[in-house]
N, CA and C atoms as a LAMMPS dump frame, in Angstrom:
ITEM: TIMESTEP
0
ITEM: NUMBER OF ATOMS
219
ITEM: BOX BOUNDS ff ff ff
-5.0000000000000000e+02 5.0000000000000000e+02
-5.0000000000000000e+02 5.0000000000000000e+02
-5.0000000000000000e+02 5.0000000000000000e+02
ITEM: ATOMS id mol type element x y z
1 1 1 N -219.429 -415.519 417.574
2 1 2 C -218.934 -414.884 418.775
3 1 3 C -219.668 -413.556 418.948
4 2 1 N -220.321 -413.369 420.09
5 2 2 C -221.05 -412.134 420.319
6 2 3 C -220.1 -411.05 420.795
7 3 1 N -220.523 -409.816 420.654
8 3 2 C -219.686 -408.672 421.054
9 3 3 C -219.278 -408.761 422.516
10 4 1 N -220.182 -409.208 423.389
11 4 2 C -219.89 -409.254 424.805
12 4 3 C -218.8 -410.278 425.13
13 5 1 N -218.695 -411.312 424.332
14 5 2 C -217.77 -412.39 424.633
15 5 3 C -216.419 -412.226 423.941
16 6 1 N -216.27 -411.184 423.142
17 6 2 C -215.009 -410.983 422.441
18 6 3 C -213.974 -410.452 423.423
19 7 1 N -212.843 -411.145 423.49
20 7 2 C -211.718 -410.68 424.279
21 7 3 C -210.459 -410.806 423.424
22 8 1 N -209.374 -410.341 423.919
23 8 2 C -208.144 -410.357 423.13
24 8 3 C -207.756 -411.777 422.742
25 9 1 N -207.872 -412.708 423.673
26 9 2 C -207.523 -414.089 423.368
27 9 3 C -208.396 -414.639 422.249
28 10 1 N -209.686 -414.331 422.302
29 10 2 C -210.606 -414.777 421.259
30 10 3 C -210.267 -414.173 419.908
31 11 1 N -209.918 -412.895 419.919
32 11 2 C -209.529 -412.223 418.676
33 11 3 C -208.282 -412.877 418.076
34 12 1 N -207.311 -413.147 418.927
35 12 2 C -206.068 -413.75 418.445
36 12 3 C -206.284 -415.176 417.944
37 13 1 N -207.161 -415.908 418.613
38 13 2 C -207.47 -417.268 418.159
39 13 3 C -208.121 -417.24 416.776
40 14 1 N -209.06 -416.329 416.596
41 14 2 C -209.727 -416.228 415.293
42 14 3 C -208.745 -415.77 414.217
43 15 1 N -207.878 -414.84 414.568
44 15 2 C -206.871 -414.37 413.621
45 15 3 C -205.925 -415.499 413.224
46 16 1 N -205.522 -416.301 414.189
47 16 2 C -204.658 -417.451 413.909
48 16 3 C -205.349 -418.438 412.98
49 17 1 N -206.636 -418.669 413.211
50 17 2 C -207.393 -419.581 412.346
51 17 3 C -207.452 -419.044 410.912
52 18 1 N -207.625 -417.748 410.776
53 18 2 C -207.653 -417.142 409.437
54 18 3 C -206.301 -417.3 408.755
55 19 1 N -205.24 -417.066 409.491
56 19 2 C -203.892 -417.204 408.924
57 19 3 C -203.655 -418.632 408.458
58 20 1 N -204.009 -419.593 409.309
59 20 2 C -203.82 -420.998 408.944
60 20 3 C -204.644 -421.354 407.705
61 21 1 N -205.867 -420.874 407.657
62 21 2 C -206.746 -421.136 406.515
63 21 3 C -206.154 -420.567 405.229
64 22 1 N -205.632 -419.356 405.327
65 22 2 C -205.052 -418.721 404.143
66 22 3 C -203.757 -419.409 403.708
67 23 1 N -203.006 -419.936 404.66
68 23 2 C -201.756 -420.623 404.337
69 23 3 C -201.991 -422.036 403.806
70 24 1 N -202.981 -422.735 404.343
71 24 2 C -203.178 -424.147 404.036
72 24 3 C -204.148 -424.423 402.896
73 25 1 N -205.195 -423.626 402.782
74 25 2 C -206.227 -423.907 401.797
75 25 3 C -205.944 -423.218 400.472
76 26 1 N -206.533 -423.77 399.445
77 26 2 C -206.503 -423.13 398.143
78 26 3 C -207.76 -422.285 398.011
79 27 1 N -207.676 -421.071 398.514
80 27 2 C -208.82 -420.178 398.482
81 27 3 C -208.855 -419.436 397.153
82 28 1 N -210.057 -419.165 396.681
83 28 2 C -210.143 -418.334 395.489
84 28 3 C -209.908 -416.889 395.903
85 29 1 N -209.828 -416.007 394.935
86 29 2 C -209.478 -414.622 395.224
87 29 3 C -210.505 -413.936 396.117
88 30 1 N -211.782 -414.223 395.924
89 30 2 C -212.819 -413.615 396.751
90 30 3 C -212.723 -414.092 398.199
91 31 1 N -212.47 -415.377 398.382
92 31 2 C -212.334 -415.925 399.73
93 31 3 C -211.08 -415.37 400.413
94 32 1 N -210.009 -415.251 399.65
95 32 2 C -208.783 -414.687 400.203
96 32 3 C -208.986 -413.25 400.638
97 33 1 N -209.65 -412.463 399.809
98 33 2 C -209.91 -411.067 400.146
99 33 3 C -210.807 -410.959 401.366
100 34 1 N -211.829 -411.775 401.425
101 34 2 C -212.738 -411.77 402.57
102 34 3 C -211.991 -412.125 403.858
103 35 1 N -211.15 -413.145 403.79
104 35 2 C -210.361 -413.545 404.957
105 35 3 C -209.391 -412.438 405.369
106 36 1 N -208.776 -411.808 404.388
107 36 2 C -207.846 -410.718 404.654
108 36 3 C -208.574 -409.553 405.336
109 37 1 N -209.728 -409.185 404.804
110 37 2 C -210.506 -408.093 405.388
111 37 3 C -210.896 -408.405 406.826
112 38 1 N -211.323 -409.627 407.083
113 38 2 C -211.692 -410.034 408.441
114 38 3 C -210.469 -409.97 409.351
115 39 1 N -209.341 -410.431 408.847
116 39 2 C -208.109 -410.397 409.643
117 39 3 C -207.702 -408.983 410.006
118 40 1 N -207.796 -408.062 409.057
119 40 2 C -207.463 -406.663 409.336
120 40 3 C -208.408 -406.101 410.396
121 41 1 N -209.683 -406.444 410.293
122 41 2 C -210.647 -405.998 411.297
123 41 3 C -210.309 -406.528 412.687
124 42 1 N -209.883 -407.786 412.756
125 42 2 C -209.504 -408.38 414.04
126 42 3 C -208.271 -407.706 414.619
127 43 1 N -207.303 -407.407 413.778
128 43 2 C -206.093 -406.733 414.24
129 43 3 C -206.447 -405.353 414.812
130 44 1 N -207.287 -404.617 414.115
131 44 2 C -207.693 -403.292 414.599
132 44 3 C -208.439 -403.392 415.923
133 45 1 N -209.313 -404.363 416.043
134 45 2 C -210.067 -404.557 417.287
135 45 3 C -209.126 -404.93 418.436
136 46 1 N -208.158 -405.806 418.182
137 46 2 C -207.195 -406.188 419.214
138 46 3 C -206.35 -404.985 419.632
139 47 1 N -205.926 -404.177 418.671
140 47 2 C -205.144 -402.979 418.997
141 47 3 C -205.958 -402.028 419.87
142 48 1 N -207.235 -401.87 419.549
143 48 2 C -208.122 -400.998 420.324
144 48 3 C -208.233 -401.508 421.758
145 49 1 N -208.444 -402.805 421.911
146 49 2 C -208.584 -403.384 423.246
147 49 3 C -207.28 -403.267 424.039
148 50 1 N -206.142 -403.481 423.376
149 50 2 C -204.85 -403.352 424.055
150 50 3 C -204.6 -401.912 424.498
151 51 1 N -204.995 -400.958 423.684
152 51 2 C -204.855 -399.548 424.052
153 51 3 C -205.701 -399.233 425.272
154 52 1 N -206.932 -399.754 425.31
155 52 2 C -207.805 -399.542 426.467
156 52 3 C -207.185 -400.136 427.731
157 53 1 N -206.631 -401.328 427.6
158 53 2 C -206.003 -401.988 428.752
159 53 3 C -204.801 -401.176 429.217
160 54 1 N -203.993 -400.708 428.282
161 54 2 C -202.812 -399.918 428.62
162 54 3 C -203.21 -398.644 429.376
163 55 1 N -204.273 -397.986 428.928
164 55 2 C -204.743 -396.776 429.609
165 55 3 C -205.193 -397.088 431.03
166 56 1 N -205.89 -398.2 431.202
167 56 2 C -206.34 -398.585 432.543
168 56 3 C -205.154 -398.862 433.46
169 57 1 N -204.139 -399.545 432.933
170 57 2 C -202.938 -399.84 433.727
171 57 3 C -202.235 -398.546 434.117
172 58 1 N -202.149 -397.596 433.176
173 58 2 C -201.502 -396.322 433.486
174 58 3 C -202.266 -395.559 434.563
175 59 1 N -203.596 -395.584 434.487
176 59 2 C -204.409 -394.906 435.499
177 59 3 C -204.211 -395.56 436.859
178 60 1 N -204.27 -396.883 436.887
179 60 2 C -204.085 -397.59 438.147
180 60 3 C -202.682 -397.363 438.701
181 61 1 N -201.701 -397.372 437.84
182 61 2 C -200.322 -397.159 438.267
183 61 3 C -200.123 -395.748 438.792
184 62 1 N -200.756 -394.773 438.157
185 62 2 C -200.65 -393.382 438.596
186 62 3 C -201.215 -393.228 439.997
187 63 1 N -202.345 -393.841 440.268
188 63 2 C -202.969 -393.753 441.588
189 63 3 C -202.089 -394.363 442.671
190 64 1 N -201.359 -395.402 442.328
191 64 2 C -200.502 -396.081 443.306
192 64 3 C -199.064 -395.604 443.237
193 65 1 N -198.817 -394.58 442.433
194 65 2 C -197.491 -393.991 442.283
195 65 3 C -196.451 -394.979 441.749
196 66 1 N -196.88 -395.917 440.914
197 66 2 C -195.956 -396.838 440.276
198 66 3 C -195.495 -396.242 438.955
199 67 1 N -194.34 -396.68 438.487
200 67 2 C -193.838 -396.188 437.218
201 67 3 C -194.489 -396.943 436.069
202 68 1 N -194.633 -396.259 434.928
203 68 2 C -195.157 -396.903 433.73
204 68 3 C -194.188 -397.961 433.241
205 69 1 N -194.713 -399.029 432.725
206 69 2 C -193.924 -400.116 432.172
207 69 3 C -193.359 -399.7 430.824
208 70 1 N -192.066 -399.888 430.646
209 70 2 C -191.423 -399.594 429.363
210 70 3 C -190.777 -400.888 428.877
211 71 1 N -191.311 -401.498 427.824
212 71 2 C -190.781 -402.779 427.353
213 71 3 C -189.363 -402.678 426.798
214 72 1 N -188.892 -401.459 426.534
215 72 2 C -187.545 -401.291 426.002
216 72 3 C -186.477 -401.246 427.083
217 73 1 N -186.899 -401.182 428.346
218 73 2 C -185.915 -401.143 429.445
219 73 3 C -185.344 -402.498 429.725
């Protein structure tokens, strides 16, 4: 997957595949660590992308005088 084609859905799909692999396969310790490290990297990348999206939504909402979305409401 190239950098240009990475999106949140792609990140989550790859993360899900890693989780399934770690749950289903008998991985050795090195493979488990490698998969874990990749998974942590994917989580961080997804969080970064979600933060960017949230900022864009807030900017767009501010321009249109809409209220920020609060998932706790």
